[in-house]
C-alpha positions, 0 to 999 in steps of 0.5 A: 500499500505505501509503494502505491502512494508514490505511483501518482508522482511517478506518473505525473513526472513521466507525463511532464517528460513526455510533455517536454519531448512533445514540444521541444523534441529530444536529441541525445548522443547514444554511441556513435549515433544520436537518439532523435525525437521530433517535437511539435516544431518539427511537425509537417503540416498540410496544404490547408494549414501551411501551404506547399508547392505544385509542379507539373511532370511531363515526359522529358524530350520533344514529340512525346505523347504519353498514353493514359496508362503511362500517365497512371504508372507515373502517378503510382511513382509519386504515390509510392514516394510520398507514402514513404515520406508520410506525406498524407496531404497531397493531390495527384492529377493526371491529364490525359488530354495534355499529357501531363501530371500535376502534383501538390504537396505541402512544405517540409516542417523545417522550410522557412524559405519557400523555394518550390525548385528545392521542394520538388527535389524531394520527389525527384523526376524518375523512379527505378524499379529493381529486383535484388537478391538477398545480398542486395545485388540487382538481378533485374531492373524495371526496364526488363519488365514489359507487363505486370498484371493482377489475376487469379490463378493456380500456378506459382512460381515466386511465393510470398509468405501468405498463401492464395490464388490471387497473384501478379504475373510478370512478363519480361523482355528477352534480356530480362528472360535471360537474367531472370532465369540465371538469378531464379536458378541460383536463388531457389528457396530464397528471396528476390526483394522488389524495390521502387528506389529504395522502398521495398514493395515485395519480397517473394520466395523463388520456388523454382528456376523461371526460364519461360520470360514470365513470373508469378508472385502469389499470396496476395491478400486481396485483388486490390493489394495485387492490382496495387503491386502490379501498378507499382511494378509497371510504374518503374518500366516507364518508356521515358523520364519525367521532369517537372516543366513548371512549379509554383507555390500554394498559399495555405487554403485556410489562411496564414493564421489558421494554425494559430487560431485553431491552437488557441481554440484547442487550448481554451477548450481543453482548459474549459473541460478540465475546469468542468471535470474539477468542479464537477467530479473533483478528485476523479476530475483532477486525474482525468486532466492528467489522462487528457494531457497524456493523451494529447501529448502521446498524439503529438508524439505519434505525429511528430516522430514519424513526421505524419502530415497533420491536415484540418481533418487530422485535427478533426480527428484529434479533437474528436478522439480527445472528446471520446477521452473526456467521454471515458472519464466521465463514465468512470467518474459517474460509476465511482460516485454511484458505487460510493453512494450505494454504501461502498468504501472509496477504495471499493468503489474505485475498484468497482467503478473502473470494472463496470465502466470498462465494458461501456468504454470499450464498446464505445472505442472499439467500434471507432477503432474498426472505422478508423482502420477501414478508412486507413486501409481504403482512404488516401490523401487528407482522409489518412490524416483524419484516420491516423489521428482518430486510430492513435487517439482512441488507442491512447485513450485505452491507455490514458483514460483507463490504465493511467487514470486507474493507477493515479486514482488508486494511488491517491486513494491510499491517502486517508485524507483523499477518501472523503466521499465529497471528493468524488462528488458523492453523498452516501445514501442514508 
């Protein structure tokens, strides 16, 4: 019991440390490298909040008229590169009539001088598709692949870890046929990894030597996944390089001061919510404030460390998840108050209150987690930012609103002076 008394102060110190990291970041030497955790100041904001750059990409060379299929391949290149950099707020539009691709994406977090020419270097101009052996040596390139299609069949040549009859069929040119026959002949039972630039798309295992100029990658989890892989493989086999022919700066669609306004609004709302919890629920409300701080800090770290782009829909997801965090703490506080009013001791009421409230909190949160996961899997662009903040927020709600709140309030309950029913907003029934 005595050791439990100090859990509250230990958890509060941890929350304070995480809060500092969330705002200021962390850069600590560790051996020959540094441990770097990005803070809120290094967060990447969407076009709607900070603005960005737009660039038009066309085939390099004169009198080249790309087909709609070629433009779709090039679009897949940009999708792959932006996904790898966690740039979720982007617009990629193909103009089949005029033969160009329009790409819009936000500025980097650390950019202060908005130079469009420098920004588009982040995307590059061409993509290199390579097939590599376990030692990283290139055994085949995208130029050797003439076609990649998603199909459903029974034949297997290259096999992924999972099983299934949905596959991607590759067709190679004469040079590729010879190179692949040699590579698969010596790599039976080993993996040949497929890379777009330095991004691994797939790593199937060679089942047998492939000498006919065609290969099959099996084990696709769905036809949609097979089509995506086929599109990305084909995108590395463009018959021409791409170059940016024009570029420009995009102003924030919500205005230059939109972020400041949103931050102030969120701060005022958070203060008002904490005041309500303190005045109405008292000690449980006091604990709820720390749980909400931990949830907000956790979401900031979940955004800043991997450099996930934060957009206006993303902020909406963050606010919605905080609202669910408040809801969880209200349910728990009401349950504890009911248990005290029924005649139980404070410590027993805390234990029983959390136990009875868990099912309601779990049911409300698990449905949102499922919806957020579906949006993440099938969505794109700014919708991914909303899905990500909502998903991480609800997951943190389980950690902060249930687990941490329970630790804090049980720790404070160890002090006799804090066991008065009035501190829980309750009155014992006569």
